[in-house]
N, C-alpha and C positions, 0 to 999 in steps of 0.2 A: 812406524814404532813407536813414536813419543807415546804416543795412545794407550799404549798396552802397558798395564799396572799387574807387577807379579806380587803377590803377598804369600809368604813362607808361613807354614802353620797346621793345625788341625782343621778341619772345616768346621767344628761347633766352636771353636776359638777366633775363627778370623773371618766367619761371616755373620757378620754386624754389621746394622745401619752406619756406624761410625765410618766404618770402612768405604762404606756408600757417599758419605757426607763428605770426608776426609778428600775425595779420587773425584767428589762431583758427580755421581753415578746416576741419571734418572731412569735409563731406559737401555734396552738390549738388543743388538738386533742382530746379532750370533751370541750362542751360546753352545760351550762347548762339555758335555760333562763325561768327565772322565773316571768314570768310579766302577770297582768291579763291585763292590760291595755295595747292596740294597740300602743300609744305613747311610752311607756317606753318599749316595744320590740321592735320597729324599731328602736328606737334609740340604745338601745342592738346591734343590728344587724350590725349596721354602726361600731360600735365599734369594732366589733372581722370582719369585710370583710377582712381585711389585716392578718387578721392568719389562717383564716379558707385555707384547703391543703386538696388534696385528703387524702379520710377515712376520716376526722373532723367529729366527733357523734354531730349532734344538738338534744338537749333533748329540749322539747316543754312543759314544766306542763301544763300549761295551755289549750292547743290546742283544746281544744271541750269545753271551757267553750262558754258561751253567746248560748247553746245549739247546739253547732257546727256551727255554721254560718260561714261562708268564708269570710264575708266582716266585720269581727268585731276580736278585741283584736288579738292575737299573729298571725293566719291564716290570716289578712288584711295584717298584719304588714311582714310577710313572702314572700306574693305576691308582693309587693308593693319593698320590698327587691331584692328580683330577677328579678321584673323590671328592675331594675337598674345596676343589676349586672349579664349579660346576661351569663358571663362566669360560674357562681356556678348555678349549679343543683343540686338537691336534692330527693335520691330515699328513700324511706318510709323504715322504719326499722323496728321499733318495737313500739308495745302501751304500756304502761306504766300508774300504777296507776289505778284513774278514767277516767281523761282527759289527760294524756300525751301522746306526739309522738314523735319518734326519728327518725332523718332521718341521709342518710350518704353524705359526700358531695363529691363532682365532681369536678375540675376545668375543663372546655372543651375550646378549641379553638374557634375559629370562624367556622370554617367547621365541629363543634360538637365533637371533636374528644379529646379525652385525653393531655391533655399539658404535653410534659415532661419538668420536673422542679425541681429542686432541694428545694425548698420550704419546 
């Protein structure tokens, strides 16, 4: 529990590089995105882009909200985020609760081979 940091505020105002620097956060092993709305989910994903690595688990609490429509909410945010970050690939992992879905991250090179990095 001593490694958990809570930050109050709106996503756009708190998800800044100074937060990462102040808390010495360099990478994420698990990221839980609990955003009902597209914009907040997209903002959250942009914030963690530099933190995800091979094996990072991304959890989306509201994946199947909006009756599972892929053009809404978290699913739309993920689709657009992946389009902007072609090196990031997601493998579906486990569903959870009523609407949640988890994924495992792979960071790939242009040839779609895993990048050998020390991230």
